[in-house]
C-alpha positions in Angstrom: 59.5 66.0 63.1 61.6 62.8 62.5 61.2 60.1 65.1 63.9 57.7 66.4 63.7 54.2 65.1 63.6 51.2 67.4 66.7 49.6 65.7 70.0 51.4 65.4 70.3 53.0 61.9 73.0 51.7 59.6 75.1 54.9 60.0 75.2 54.3 63.7 76.2 50.7 63.6 78.8 51.4 60.8 80.5 54.0 63.1 80.4 51.6 66.1 81.9 48.8 64.0 84.6 51.1 62.6 85.5 52.4 66.0 85.8 48.9 67.5 88.0 47.7 64.7 90.2 50.8 64.9 90.6 50.5 68.7 91.4 46.8 68.4 94.0 47.4 65.7 95.5 50.3 67.7 95.9 47.9 70.7 97.7 45.4 68.5 95.3 42.6 69.3 93.7 40.0 67.0 90.0 39.5 67.1 90.6 36.2 68.8 92.9 37.7 71.5 90.4 40.5 72.2 87.5 38.0 72.4 89.4 35.9 74.9 90.4 38.8 77.1 86.9 40.3 77.0 85.3 37.0 77.7 83.1 37.0 74.6 82.7 34.3 72.0 83.6 36.4 69.0 84.5 39.9 68.0 84.3 39.3 64.3 80.6 39.7 63.8 80.4 42.7 66.2 83.1 44.5 64.1 81.2 43.6 61.0 77.7 44.6 62.2 78.5 47.1 64.9 75.7 45.9 67.1 75.9 44.0 70.4 74.3 44.2 73.8 75.7 47.0 75.8 77.3 44.6 78.3 79.3 43.0 75.6 80.4 46.4 74.2 81.4 47.3 77.8 83.5 44.1 78.2 85.2 44.7 74.9 86.1 48.4 75.6 87.2 47.5 79.1 89.6 44.8 77.6 90.9 47.5 75.3 91.4 49.9 78.2 89.0 52.4 76.7 85.8 53.9 78.1 82.5 52.6 76.7 81.8 56.0 75.2 84.7 55.4 72.8 82.6 53.1 70.6 80.2 56.0 70.0 82.9 58.4 68.9 81.6 60.3 65.9 78.0 59.2 66.4 75.7 62.2 66.4 72.1 62.6 67.4 71.2 63.0 63.8 72.6 59.6 63.0 70.0 58.0 65.3 67.0 59.6 63.7 65.1 58.1 60.8 64.4 61.1 58.6 61.9 59.1 56.5 59.2 59.1 59.2 
């Protein structure tokens, strides 16, 4: 049976990054504006990598007026399993 890996697999981080970017664009904010409102130093690398501490993701989604769960939209349990193990 496959086992979950310790680091988020690429398909998970890619979906998170895409969701963050889409939500920001839908809000009409620039990366700099969102970072300032969320109280984080940068949004650019998070949108590129799709990984950040949960507290940072929470701050960003709150600044966007969205629930934290929105960044995980489209992520399935199968995305988080490393099938090679």
